[in-house]
Each structure stands twice: as structure tokens, then as C-alpha cells.
N, CA, C and O atoms as CSV, one atom per row, in Angstrom:
chain,resi,resn,atom,element,x,y,z
A,1,MET,N,N,-6.609,26.938,81.096
A,1,MET,CA,C,-6.762,26.613,79.687
A,1,MET,C,C,-6.175,25.224,79.429
A,1,MET,O,O,-5.129,24.875,79.977
A,2,ASN,N,N,-6.832,24.459,78.617
A,2,ASN,CA,C,-6.386,23.138,78.212
A,2,ASN,C,C,-5.062,23.266,77.455
A,2,ASN,O,O,-4.978,24.074,76.530
A,3,PRO,N,N,-4.018,22.495,77.814
A,3,PRO,CA,C,-2.726,22.604,77.130
A,3,PRO,C,C,-2.808,22.307,75.637
A,3,PRO,O,O,-2.138,22.964,74.840
A,4,MET,N,N,-3.624,21.320,75.246
A,4,MET,CA,C,-3.751,21.000,73.815
A,4,MET,C,C,-4.419,22.145,73.055
A,4,MET,O,O,-4.056,22.447,71.918
A,5,LYS,N,N,-5.387,22.767,73.691
A,5,LYS,CA,C,-6.064,23.905,73.066
A,5,LYS,C,C,-5.080,25.061,72.889
A,5,LYS,O,O,-5.075,25.726,71.853
A,6,ALA,N,N,-4.257,25.291,73.896
A,6,ALA,CA,C,-3.247,26.342,73.820
A,6,ALA,C,C,-2.231,26.050,72.722
A,6,ALA,O,O,-1.823,26.954,71.992
A,7,LEU,N,N,-1.824,24.791,72.606
A,7,LEU,CA,C,-0.869,24.408,71.566
A,7,LEU,C,C,-1.463,24.645,70.185
A,7,LEU,O,O,-0.789,25.176,69.301
A,8,ARG,N,N,-2.727,24.254,69.992
A,8,ARG,CA,C,-3.372,24.470,68.689
A,8,ARG,C,C,-3.493,25.961,68.376
A,8,ARG,O,O,-3.303,26.367,67.229
A,9,ALA,N,N,-3.802,26.767,69.368
A,9,ALA,CA,C,-3.896,28.216,69.153
A,9,ALA,C,C,-2.539,28.778,68.749
A,9,ALA,O,O,-2.446,29.610,67.846
A,10,TYR,N,N,-1.485,28.318,69.426
A,10,TYR,CA,C,-0.134,28.772,69.073
A,10,TYR,C,C,0.223,28.355,67.649
A,10,TYR,O,O,0.749,29.156,66.877
A,11,GLN,N,N,-0.066,27.093,67.303
A,11,GLN,CA,C,0.248,26.610,65.963
A,11,GLN,C,C,-0.489,27.411,64.896
A,11,GLN,O,O,0.058,27.694,63.830
A,12,LYS,N,N,-1.731,27.773,65.192
A,12,LYS,CA,C,-2.518,28.546,64.232
A,12,LYS,C,C,-1.902,29.927,64.028
A,12,LYS,O,O,-1.761,30.380,62.892
A,13,VAL,N,N,-1.538,30.593,65.108
A,13,VAL,CA,C,-0.905,31.912,65.010
A,13,VAL,C,C,0.433,31.800,64.293
A,13,VAL,O,O,0.761,32.627,63.443
A,14,ASN,N,N,1.205,30.771,64.641
A,14,ASN,CA,C,2.516,30.582,64.027
A,14,ASN,C,C,2.390,30.330,62.529
A,14,ASN,O,O,3.165,30.880,61.746
A,15,SER,N,N,1.427,29.508,62.119
A,15,SER,CA,C,1.272,29.227,60.696
A,15,SER,C,C,0.808,30.469,59.936
A,15,SER,O,O,1.228,30.690,58.800
A,16,HIS,N,N,-0.051,31.281,60.550
A,16,HIS,CA,C,-0.474,32.528,59.898
A,16,HIS,C,C,0.719,33.468,59.716
A,16,HIS,O,O,0.833,34.132,58.686
A,17,ALA,N,N,1.593,33.526,60.696
A,17,ALA,CA,C,2.784,34.375,60.600
A,17,ALA,C,C,3.699,33.870,59.493
A,17,ALA,O,O,4.232,34.671,58.724
A,18,GLN,N,N,3.892,32.555,59.397
A,18,GLN,CA,C,4.740,31.991,58.355
A,18,GLN,C,C,4.172,32.293,56.975
A,18,GLN,O,O,4.915,32.632,56.055
A,19,ILE,N,N,2.875,32.172,56.834
A,19,ILE,CA,C,2.232,32.415,55.544
A,19,ILE,C,C,2.377,33.878,55.136
A,19,ILE,O,O,2.675,34.170,53.978
A,20,SER,N,N,2.170,34.795,56.072
A,20,SER,CA,C,2.225,36.208,55.727
A,20,SER,C,C,3.629,36.660,55.348
A,20,SER,O,O,3.791,37.644,54.627
A,21,GLU,N,N,4.648,35.944,55.831
A,21,GLU,CA,C,6.037,36.328,55.539
A,21,GLU,C,C,6.652,35.513,54.408
A,21,GLU,O,O,7.774,35.806,53.995
A,22,ALA,N,N,5.965,34.512,53.901
A,22,ALA,CA,C,6.535,33.585,52.933
A,22,ALA,C,C,6.532,34.151,51.516
A,22,ALA,O,O,5.634,34.894,51.120
A,23,SER,N,N,7.569,33.774,50.769
A,23,SER,CA,C,7.622,34.099,49.342
A,23,SER,C,C,6.628,33.197,48.610
A,23,SER,O,O,6.194,32.188,49.165
A,24,PRO,N,N,6.263,33.542,47.378
A,24,PRO,CA,C,5.353,32.664,46.620
A,24,PRO,C,C,5.918,31.242,46.486
A,24,PRO,O,O,5.175,30.262,46.550
A,25,HIS,N,N,7.237,31.147,46.300
A,25,HIS,CA,C,7.855,29.827,46.187
A,25,HIS,C,C,7.690,29.044,47.488
A,25,HIS,O,O,7.375,27.855,47.464
A,26,ARG,N,N,7.900,29.700,48.605
A,26,ARG,CA,C,7.766,29.046,49.910
A,26,ARG,C,C,6.318,28.632,50.177
A,26,ARG,O,O,6.070,27.598,50.797
A,27,LEU,N,N,5.370,29.435,49.712
A,27,LEU,CA,C,3.956,29.077,49.892
A,27,LEU,C,C,3.632,27.755,49.195
A,27,LEU,O,O,2.890,26.930,49.729
A,28,ILE,N,N,4.194,27.559,48.002
A,28,ILE,CA,C,3.979,26.301,47.280
A,28,ILE,C,C,4.627,25.151,48.059
A,28,ILE,O,O,4.047,24.072,48.181
A,29,GLN,N,N,5.830,25.391,48.581
A,29,GLN,CA,C,6.478,24.364,49.405
A,29,GLN,C,C,5.596,24.003,50.603
A,29,GLN,O,O,5.469,22.832,50.960
A,30,MET,N,N,5.002,25.005,51.208
A,30,MET,CA,C,4.135,24.761,52.360
A,30,MET,C,C,2.904,23.939,51.967
A,30,MET,O,O,2.438,23.111,52.749
A,31,LEU,N,N,2.380,24.163,50.766
A,31,LEU,CA,C,1.261,23.349,50.285
A,31,LEU,C,C,1.689,21.893,50.122
A,31,LEU,O,O,0.966,20.980,50.521
A,32,PHE,N,N,2.872,21.681,49.531
A,32,PHE,CA,C,3.368,20.310,49.406
A,32,PHE,C,C,3.519,19.655,50.776
A,32,PHE,O,O,3.104,18.513,50.973
A,33,GLU,N,N,4.107,20.375,51.712
A,33,GLU,CA,C,4.309,19.843,53.065
A,33,GLU,C,C,2.973,19.509,53.724
A,33,GLU,O,O,2.815,18.453,54.335
A,34,GLY,N,N,2.017,20.425,53.591
A,34,GLY,CA,C,0.695,20.193,54.154
A,34,GLY,C,C,0.002,19.005,53.518
A,34,GLY,O,O,-0.651,18.220,54.205
A,35,GLY,N,N,0.140,18.870,52.212
A,35,GLY,CA,C,-0.457,17.736,51.513
A,35,GLY,C,C,0.123,16.412,51.986
A,35,GLY,O,O,-0.609,15.453,52.229
A,36,LEU,N,N,1.444,16.369,52.114
A,36,LEU,CA,C,2.092,15.144,52.583
A,36,LEU,C,C,1.699,14.825,54.025
A,36,LEU,O,O,1.481,13.664,54.371
A,37,ASP,N,N,1.609,15.849,54.857
A,37,ASP,CA,C,1.177,15.640,56.247
A,37,ASP,C,C,-0.239,15.071,56.297
A,37,ASP,O,O,-0.506,14.119,57.030
A,38,ARG,N,N,-1.144,15.659,55.512
A,38,ARG,CA,C,-2.537,15.201,55.518
A,38,ARG,C,C,-2.651,13.774,55.003
A,38,ARG,O,O,-3.458,12.991,55.504
A,39,LEU,N,N,-1.834,13.433,53.995
A,39,LEU,CA,C,-1.870,12.071,53.477
A,39,LEU,C,C,-1.425,11.069,54.547
A,39,LEU,O,O,-2.038,10.015,54.713
A,40,ALA,N,N,-0.365,11.404,55.261
A,40,ALA,CA,C,0.108,10.518,56.333
A,40,ALA,C,C,-0.951,10.383,57.423
A,40,ALA,O,O,-1.186,9.292,57.942
A,41,GLN,N,N,-1.582,11.495,57.760
A,41,GLN,CA,C,-2.625,11.454,58.777
A,41,GLN,C,C,-3.836,10.651,58.296
A,41,GLN,O,O,-4.442,9.915,59.075
A,42,ALA,N,N,-4.186,10.791,57.021
A,42,ALA,CA,C,-5.317,10.044,56.457
A,42,ALA,C,C,-5.034,8.548,56.489
A,42,ALA,O,O,-5.912,7.748,56.811
A,43,LYS,N,N,-3.803,8.177,56.153
A,43,LYS,CA,C,-3.430,6.765,56.192
A,43,LYS,C,C,-3.538,6.233,57.626
A,43,LYS,O,O,-4.038,5.130,57.846
A,44,GLY,N,N,-3.073,7.013,58.588
A,44,GLY,CA,C,-3.185,6.606,59.989
A,44,GLY,C,C,-4.632,6.443,60.417
A,44,GLY,O,O,-4.981,5.479,61.098
A,45,ALA,N,N,-5.473,7.388,60.016
A,45,ALA,CA,C,-6.897,7.296,60.354
A,45,ALA,C,C,-7.514,6.063,59.709
A,45,ALA,O,O,-8.338,5.382,60.319
A,46,MET,N,N,-7.116,5.781,58.483
A,46,MET,CA,C,-7.629,4.608,57.775
A,46,MET,C,C,-7.230,3.331,58.526
A,46,MET,O,O,-8.044,2.425,58.709
A,47,GLU,N,N,-5.980,3.279,58.951
A,47,GLU,CA,C,-5.494,2.092,59.649
A,47,GLU,C,C,-6.152,1.922,61.019
A,47,GLU,O,O,-6.302,0.797,61.497
A,48,ARG,N,N,-6.544,3.024,61.651
A,48,ARG,CA,C,-7.236,2.962,62.946
A,48,ARG,C,C,-8.735,2.687,62.793
A,48,ARG,O,O,-9.425,2.416,63.776
A,49,GLY,N,N,-9.226,2.758,61.568
A,49,GLY,CA,C,-10.652,2.563,61.339
A,49,GLY,C,C,-11.478,3.805,61.623
A,49,GLY,O,O,-12.697,3.726,61.782
A,50,ASP,N,N,-10.815,4.951,61.686
A,50,ASP,CA,C,-11.508,6.223,61.940
A,50,ASP,C,C,-11.981,6.794,60.604
A,50,ASP,O,O,-11.326,7.646,60.005
A,51,ILE,N,N,-13.119,6.308,60.161
A,51,ILE,CA,C,-13.632,6.636,58.828
A,51,ILE,C,C,-13.901,8.128,58.665
A,51,ILE,O,O,-13.555,8.708,57.636
A,52,ALA,N,N,-14.509,8.752,59.661
A,52,ALA,CA,C,-14.832,10.187,59.553
A,52,ALA,C,C,-13.554,11.016,59.395
A,52,ALA,O,O,-13.485,11.893,58.534
A,53,GLN,N,N,-12.555,10.744,60.217
A,53,GLN,CA,C,-11.306,11.509,60.149
A,53,GLN,C,C,-10.586,11.237,58.831
A,53,GLN,O,O,-10.014,12.150,58.236
A,54,LYS,N,N,-10.613,9.980,58.372
A,54,LYS,CA,C,-10.004,9.635,57.091
A,54,LYS,C,C,-10.620,10.467,55.971
A,54,LYS,O,O,-9.905,11.011,55.129
A,55,CYS,N,N,-11.938,10.562,55.964
A,55,CYS,CA,C,-12.633,11.329,54.921
A,55,CYS,C,C,-12.247,12.801,54.970
A,55,CYS,O,O,-11.999,13.420,53.935
A,56,VAL,N,N,-12.198,13.354,56.172
A,56,VAL,CA,C,-11.823,14.766,56.328
A,56,VAL,C,C,-10.413,14.997,55.791
A,56,VAL,O,O,-10.178,15.955,55.054
A,57,LEU,N,N,-9.479,14.128,56.156
A,57,LEU,CA,C,-8.076,14.318,55.771
A,57,LEU,C,C,-7.841,14.082,54.285
A,57,LEU,O,O,-7.040,14.782,53.666
A,58,ILE,N,N,-8.528,13.107,53.712
A,58,ILE,CA,C,-8.408,12.902,52.264
A,58,ILE,C,C,-8.993,14.092,51.520
A,58,ILE,O,O,-8.436,14.532,50.514
A,59,THR,N,N,-10.106,14.612,52.007
A,59,THR,CA,C,-10.689,15.807,51.390
A,59,THR,C,C,-9.728,16.986,51.465
A,59,THR,O,O,-9.594,17.733,50.497
A,60,LYS,N,N,-9.062,17.162,52.597
A,60,LYS,CA,C,-8.078,18.242,52.722
A,60,LYS,C,C,-6.919,18.026,51.757
A,60,LYS,O,O,-6.421,18.984,51.165
A,61,SER,N,N,-6.484,16.782,51.593
A,61,SER,CA,C,-5.407,16.475,50.649
A,61,SER,C,C,-5.830,16.824,49.225
A,61,SER,O,O,-5.064,17.415,48.464
A,62,ILE,N,N,-7.046,16.455,48.882
A,62,ILE,CA,C,-7.571,16.770,47.545
A,62,ILE,C,C,-7.639,18.284,47.360
A,62,ILE,O,O,-7.285,18.797,46.298
A,63,ASP,N,N,-8.085,18.990,48.375
A,63,ASP,CA,C,-8.151,20.457,48.290
A,63,ASP,C,C,-6.769,21.062,48.064
A,63,ASP,O,O,-6.621,21.995,47.274
A,64,ILE,N,N,-5.761,20.539,48.749
A,64,ILE,CA,C,-4.397,21.055,48.590
A,64,ILE,C,C,-3.894,20.783,47.174
A,64,ILE,O,O,-3.330,21.669,46.533
A,65,ILE,N,N,-4.097,19.562,46.688
A,65,ILE,CA,C,-3.648,19.233,45.325
A,65,ILE,C,C,-4.411,20.063,44.303
A,65,ILE,O,O,-3.839,20.481,43.296
A,66,THR,N,N,-5.680,20.304,44.546
A,66,THR,CA,C,-6.462,21.169,43.657
A,66,THR,C,C,-5.895,22.586,43.669
A,66,THR,O,O,-5.823,23.234,42.624
A,67,GLY,N,N,-5.494,23.069,44.838
A,67,GLY,CA,C,-4.863,24.388,44.931
A,67,GLY,C,C,-3.568,24.446,44.151
A,67,GLY,O,O,-3.297,25.433,43.467
A,68,LEU,N,N,-2.764,23.396,44.245
A,68,LEU,CA,C,-1.525,23.347,43.457
A,68,LEU,C,C,-1.840,23.349,41.968
A,68,LEU,O,O,-1.169,24.011,41.177
A,69,ARG,N,N,-2.860,22.605,41.604
A,69,ARG,CA,C,-3.268,22.519,40.198
A,69,ARG,C,C,-3.753,23.878,39.681
A,69,ARG,O,O,-3.419,24.278,38.565
A,70,GLN,N,N,-4.537,24.579,40.495
A,70,GLN,CA,C,-5.056,25.880,40.079
A,70,GLN,C,C,-3.941,26.924,39.977
A,70,GLN,O,O,-4.086,27.923,39.273
A,71,GLY,N,N,-2.844,26.694,40.674
A,71,GLY,CA,C,-1.728,27.634,40.635
A,71,GLY,C,C,-0.838,27.494,39.412
A,71,GLY,O,O,0.054,28.314,39.195
A,72,LEU,N,N,-1.073,26.465,38.613
A,72,LEU,CA,C,-0.269,26.273,37.405
A,72,LEU,C,C,-0.574,27.391,36.417
A,72,LEU,O,O,-1.721,27.814,36.273
A,73,ASN,N,N,0.469,27.863,35.739
A,73,ASN,CA,C,0.299,28.969,34.803
A,73,ASN,C,C,1.078,28.675,33.534
A,73,ASN,O,O,2.290,28.884,33.467
A,74,GLU,N,N,0.362,28.185,32.523
A,74,GLU,CA,C,0.998,27.853,31.246
A,74,GLU,C,C,1.626,29.065,30.568
A,74,GLU,O,O,2.657,28.947,29.906
A,75,GLU,N,N,1.006,30.221,30.732
A,75,GLU,CA,C,1.477,31.416,30.037
A,75,GLU,C,C,2.863,31.854,30.508
A,75,GLU,O,O,3.650,32.378,29.719
A,76,LYS,N,N,3.163,31.642,31.785
A,76,LYS,CA,C,4.450,32.065,32.327
A,76,LYS,C,C,5.487,30.945,32.339
A,76,LYS,O,O,6.638,31.172,32.710
A,77,ALA,N,N,5.094,29.753,31.942
A,77,ALA,CA,C,5.993,28.600,32.017
A,77,ALA,C,C,6.936,28.566,30.814
A,77,ALA,O,O,6.522,28.841,29.688
A,78,PRO,N,N,8.206,28.228,31.058
A,78,PRO,CA,C,9.130,28.077,29.931
A,78,PRO,C,C,8.775,26.862,29.068
A,78,PRO,O,O,9.120,26.819,27.887
A,79,ASP,N,N,8.094,25.883,29.648
A,79,ASP,CA,C,7.705,24.675,28.928
A,79,ASP,C,C,6.226,24.365,29.207
A,79,ASP,O,O,5.918,23.637,30.151
A,80,PRO,N,N,5.311,24.912,28.395
A,80,PRO,CA,C,3.878,24.690,28.623
A,80,PRO,C,C,3.487,23.219,28.639
A,80,PRO,O,O,2.552,22.838,29.342
A,81,ALA,N,N,4.191,22.384,27.871
A,81,ALA,CA,C,3.873,20.954,27.848
A,81,ALA,C,C,4.113,20.336,29.231
A,81,ALA,O,O,3.356,19.463,29.657
A,82,ALA,N,N,5.141,20.776,29.920
A,82,ALA,CA,C,5.427,20.267,31.262
A,82,ALA,C,C,4.302,20.656,32.225
A,82,ALA,O,O,3.936,19.880,33.108
A,83,ILE,N,N,3.765,21.849,32.049
A,83,ILE,CA,C,2.654,22.292,32.896
A,83,ILE,C,C,1.433,21.421,32.649
A,83,ILE,O,O,0.731,21.050,33.590
A,84,GLN,N,N,1.175,21.093,31.385
A,84,GLN,CA,C,0.036,20.227,31.065
A,84,GLN,C,C,0.219,18.839,31.678
A,84,GLN,O,O,-0.744,18.238,32.155
A,85,GLN,N,N,1.458,18.327,31.666
A,85,GLN,CA,C,1.728,17.021,32.269
A,85,GLN,C,C,1.524,17.075,33.786
A,85,GLN,O,O,0.966,16.152,34.380
A,86,LEU,N,N,1.976,18.152,34.392
A,86,LEU,CA,C,1.811,18.309,35.834
A,86,LEU,C,C,0.324,18.414,36.187
A,86,LEU,O,O,-0.122,17.851,37.186
A,87,ASP,N,N,-0.433,19.133,35.365
A,87,ASP,CA,C,-1.873,19.239,35.565
A,87,ASP,C,C,-2.514,17.850,35.520
A,87,ASP,O,O,-3.352,17.524,36.359
A,88,SER,N,N,-2.122,17.041,34.549
A,88,SER,CA,C,-2.650,15.680,34.434
A,88,SER,C,C,-2.252,14.826,35.634
A,88,SER,O,O,-3.038,14.005,36.108
A,89,LEU,N,N,-1.031,15.021,36.121
A,89,LEU,CA,C,-0.576,14.276,37.291
A,89,LEU,C,C,-1.398,14.643,38.522
A,89,LEU,O,O,-1.797,13.765,39.286
A,90,TYR,N,N,-1.652,15.935,38.716
A,90,TYR,CA,C,-2.481,16.365,39.848
A,90,TYR,C,C,-3.896,15.794,39.731
A,90,TYR,O,O,-4.483,15.365,40.724
A,91,GLU,N,N,-4.432,15.792,38.522
A,91,GLU,CA,C,-5.766,15.224,38.309
A,91,GLU,C,C,-5.766,13.729,38.659
A,91,GLU,O,O,-6.702,13.230,39.284
A,92,TYR,N,N,-4.717,13.034,38.253
A,92,TYR,CA,C,-4.586,11.609,38.560
A,92,TYR,C,C,-4.509,11.396,40.076
A,92,TYR,O,O,-5.168,10.506,40.614
A,93,MET,N,N,-3.708,12.210,40.756
A,93,MET,CA,C,-3.578,12.085,42.211
A,93,MET,C,C,-4.941,12.231,42.888
A,93,MET,O,O,-5.290,11.450,43.773
A,94,ASN,N,N,-5.698,13.223,42.468
A,94,ASN,CA,C,-7.017,13.437,43.080
A,94,ASN,C,C,-7.956,12.273,42.815
A,94,ASN,O,O,-8.700,11.866,43.707
A,95,SER,N,N,-7.933,11.730,41.600
A,95,SER,CA,C,-8.815,10.593,41.316
A,95,SER,C,C,-8.376,9.366,42.118
A,95,SER,O,O,-9.217,8.577,42.549
A,96,GLN,N,N,-7.072,9.200,42.320
A,96,GLN,CA,C,-6.586,8.085,43.137
A,96,GLN,C,C,-7.007,8.245,44.595
A,96,GLN,O,O,-7.347,7.266,45.260
A,97,LEU,N,N,-6.984,9.480,45.087
A,97,LEU,CA,C,-7.409,9.700,46.468
A,97,LEU,C,C,-8.891,9.394,46.652
A,97,LEU,O,O,-9.297,8.888,47.698
A,98,LEU,N,N,-9.689,9.696,45.648
A,98,LEU,CA,C,-11.110,9.327,45.721
A,98,LEU,C,C,-11.255,7.808,45.795
A,98,LEU,O,O,-12.077,7.294,46.554
A,99,LYS,N,N,-10.448,7.087,44.997
A,99,LYS,CA,C,-10.473,5.622,45.040
A,99,LYS,C,C,-10.029,5.111,46.406
A,99,LYS,O,O,-10.637,4.198,46.966
A,100,ALA,N,N,-8.960,5.711,46.938
A,100,ALA,CA,C,-8.450,5.296,48.247
A,100,ALA,C,C,-9.516,5.481,49.317
A,100,ALA,O,O,-9.673,4.645,50.207
A,101,ASN,N,N,-10.233,6.572,49.219
A,101,ASN,CA,C,-11.285,6.860,50.196
A,101,ASN,C,C,-12.404,5.817,50.114
A,101,ASN,O,O,-12.879,5.327,51.139
A,102,LEU,N,N,-12.811,5.490,48.912
A,102,LEU,CA,C,-13.908,4.536,48.726
A,102,LEU,C,C,-13.509,3.106,49.086
A,102,LEU,O,O,-14.311,2.345,49.628
A,103,SER,N,N,-12.255,2.750,48.777
A,103,SER,CA,C,-11.835,1.358,48.959
A,103,SER,C,C,-11.043,1.121,50.241
A,103,SER,O,O,-10.674,-0.013,50.547
A,104,ASN,N,N,-10.780,2.202,50.996
A,104,ASN,CA,C,-9.958,2.087,52.209
A,104,ASN,C,C,-8.625,1.401,51.913
A,104,ASN,O,O,-8.216,0.489,52.632
A,105,ASP,N,N,-7.954,1.844,50.852
A,105,ASP,CA,C,-6.701,1.226,50.420
A,105,ASP,C,C,-5.522,2.147,50.749
A,105,ASP,O,O,-5.312,3.147,50.063
A,106,PRO,N,N,-4.751,1.818,51.791
A,106,PRO,CA,C,-3.625,2.669,52.167
A,106,PRO,C,C,-2.505,2.680,51.122
A,106,PRO,O,O,-1.708,3.618,51.077
A,107,GLN,N,N,-2.442,1.641,50.284
A,107,GLN,CA,C,-1.407,1.604,49.248
A,107,GLN,C,C,-1.611,2.716,48.223
A,107,GLN,O,O,-0.645,3.248,47.676
A,108,ILE,N,N,-2.852,3.060,47.969
A,108,ILE,CA,C,-3.123,4.158,47.031
A,108,ILE,C,C,-2.659,5.475,47.646
A,108,ILE,O,O,-2.099,6.324,46.952
A,109,ILE,N,N,-2.889,5.644,48.932
A,109,ILE,CA,C,-2.406,6.864,49.603
A,109,ILE,C,C,-0.884,6.921,49.526
A,109,ILE,O,O,-0.314,7.988,49.294
A,110,ASP,N,N,-0.218,5.773,49.722
A,110,ASP,CA,C,1.242,5.728,49.606
A,110,ASP,C,C,1.700,6.138,48.217
A,110,ASP,O,O,2.675,6.875,48.071
A,111,GLU,N,N,0.989,5.655,47.185
A,111,GLU,CA,C,1.341,6.006,45.807
A,111,GLU,C,C,1.243,7.512,45.591
A,111,GLU,O,O,2.153,8.123,45.031
A,112,VAL,N,N,0.146,8.105,46.032
A,112,VAL,CA,C,-0.046,9.551,45.862
A,112,VAL,C,C,1.014,10.318,46.651
A,112,VAL,O,O,1.534,11.326,46.171
A,113,ALA,N,N,1.334,9.853,47.846
A,113,ALA,CA,C,2.353,10.518,48.658
A,113,ALA,C,C,3.709,10.470,47.951
A,113,ALA,O,O,4.444,11.457,47.957
A,114,ARG,N,N,4.045,9.331,47.344
A,114,ARG,CA,C,5.321,9.235,46.602
A,114,ARG,C,C,5.335,10.212,45.427
A,114,ARG,O,O,6.334,10.890,45.188
A,115,LEU,N,N,4.226,10.278,44.698
A,115,LEU,CA,C,4.147,11.203,43.553
A,115,LEU,C,C,4.283,12.654,44.013
A,115,LEU,O,O,5.024,13.440,43.424
A,116,LEU,N,N,3.560,12.988,45.068
A,116,LEU,CA,C,3.609,14.359,45.579
A,116,LEU,C,C,5.006,14.693,46.103
A,116,LEU,O,O,5.493,15.806,45.905
A,117,ALA,N,N,5.644,13.740,46.764
A,117,ALA,CA,C,7.003,13.959,47.276
A,117,ALA,C,C,7.990,14.159,46.125
A,117,ALA,O,O,8.927,14.948,46.240
A,118,THR,N,N,7.786,13.456,45.033
A,118,THR,CA,C,8.664,13.615,43.862
A,118,THR,C,C,8.531,15.012,43.272
A,118,THR,O,O,9.531,15.660,42.960
A,119,VAL,N,N,7.295,15.472,43.120
A,119,VAL,CA,C,7.076,16.824,42.588
A,119,VAL,C,C,7.645,17.855,43.560
A,119,VAL,O,O,8.253,18.838,43.136
A,120,LYS,N,N,7.453,17.638,44.854
A,120,LYS,CA,C,7.985,18.546,45.870
A,120,LYS,C,C,9.503,18.616,45.802
A,120,LYS,O,O,10.078,19.697,45.933
A,121,SER,N,N,10.157,17.481,45.599
A,121,SER,CA,C,11.624,17.488,45.543
A,121,SER,C,C,12.115,18.317,44.355
A,121,SER,O,O,13.141,18.991,44.453
A,122,GLY,N,N,11.394,18.272,43.245
A,122,GLY,CA,C,11.746,19.129,42.111
A,122,GLY,C,C,11.560,20.598,42.449
A,122,GLY,O,O,12.390,21.435,42.094
A,123,TRP,N,N,10.479,20.904,43.130
A,123,TRP,CA,C,10.205,22.288,43.540
A,123,TRP,C,C,11.267,22.765,44.530
A,123,TRP,O,O,11.729,23.904,44.454
A,124,ASP,N,N,11.650,21.885,45.459
A,124,ASP,CA,C,12.686,22.234,46.433
A,124,ASP,C,C,14.025,22.482,45.742
A,124,ASP,O,O,14.792,23.347,46.167
A,125,ALA,N,N,14.311,21.724,44.670
A,125,ALA,CA,C,15.565,21.902,43.935
A,125,ALA,C,C,15.624,23.274,43.271
A,125,ALA,O,O,16.692,23.877,43.170
A,126,ILE,N,N,14.486,23.756,42.827
A,126,ILE,CA,C,14.436,25.107,42.240
A,126,ILE,C,C,14.852,26.133,43.279
A,126,ILE,O,O,15.632,27.038,42.983
A,127,ALA,N,N,14.337,25.999,44.489
A,127,ALA,CA,C,14.685,26.921,45.564
A,127,ALA,C,C,16.177,26.845,45.871
A,127,ALA,O,O,16.815,27.869,46.116
A,128,ALA,N,N,16.733,25.639,45.857
A,128,ALA,CA,C,18.163,25.468,46.136
A,128,ALA,C,C,19.010,26.127,45.046
A,128,ALA,O,O,20.051,26.720,45.332
A,129,GLN,N,N,18.556,26.018,43.797
A,129,GLN,CA,C,19.282,26.648,42.693
A,129,GLN,C,C,19.248,28.163,42.802
A,129,GLN,O,O,20.259,28.828,42.576
A,130,GLU,N,N,18.079,28.718,43.150
A,130,GLU,CA,C,17.953,30.166,43.286
A,130,GLU,C,C,18.832,30.692,44.418
A,130,GLU,O,O,19.412,31.773,44.315
A,131,THR,N,N,18.923,29.922,45.489
A,131,THR,CA,C,19.752,30.317,46.630
A,131,THR,C,C,21.230,30.291,46.254
A,131,THR,O,O,22.010,31.126,46.712
A,132,ALA,N,N,21.611,29.314,45.406
A,132,ALA,CA,C,23.016,29.172,45.016
A,132,ALA,C,C,23.466,30.271,44.078
A,132,ALA,O,O,24.661,30.553,43.988
A,133,LEU,N,N,22.537,30.897,43.380
A,133,LEU,CA,C,22.911,31.941,42.398
A,133,LEU,C,C,23.237,33.244,43.024
A,133,LEU,O,O,23.565,34.201,42.323
């Protein structure tokens, strides 16, 4: 068996195990992590001139951000206005990624990655607070 193929199979099984055991909060963290990973990979593909891979990775990033956006729940939020702002931010990120894809601009990917990392750090702080209680 090809070692790379074996590694990918292991990673797939491992990620499925992590997902099945994860709390809802951890699942959101995993989406943020996956989004940031895909953005970094998309930027690398863009810099290498690998247009097909860049498109695939930007599309995956958009899908992840769309998933985060669909997971927003105004009804359960203590501050519905904050949820609306976050929804607008996710929409902005996706539109920027479309621009980055069309213009091959790695700076736009960097901007989206910074925004996503900022939101992730807030989400991570919630987990830290819950653990401290």
C-alpha cells in the first residue's frame, strides 16, 4: 500500500472519530480550524499557480463559512444583534473569497483568514470560560 494513501486513510478515520466524540462547541472549533487550514492551502496553491487546486480550496473555505453562518441561531442568542453582525461578517468573508478567486489576490485570503481567526479566538475564549467554571 502507498504510504501517502495509508496516511490519508488514517487521517480520515481519525477525523471521523473526533467528530463523533466532539461536543457541539468543539465541532464549531473544528470548522474554524478547517476553514483556516483551507485558506492557507488555497493561498499556497495560488502562489504556486495551481489554479484548479486554488478553486477547490476556496470553494471548501466558502462551504465551511457558509456552514458556520447556517449554524447561527438568533432565537437562542443572548444578543440577536451580535448574531446579525456575525452573519453579515460571514457573508462579507464569502464575497471576499469569491473576489480572491477571480483576481488571484492572496492579500484578500489573508484578510479573510485574519477575520476568521478573530472570530475563532472569541469562540475559543468561550470554551476556556466554560472550562474555568
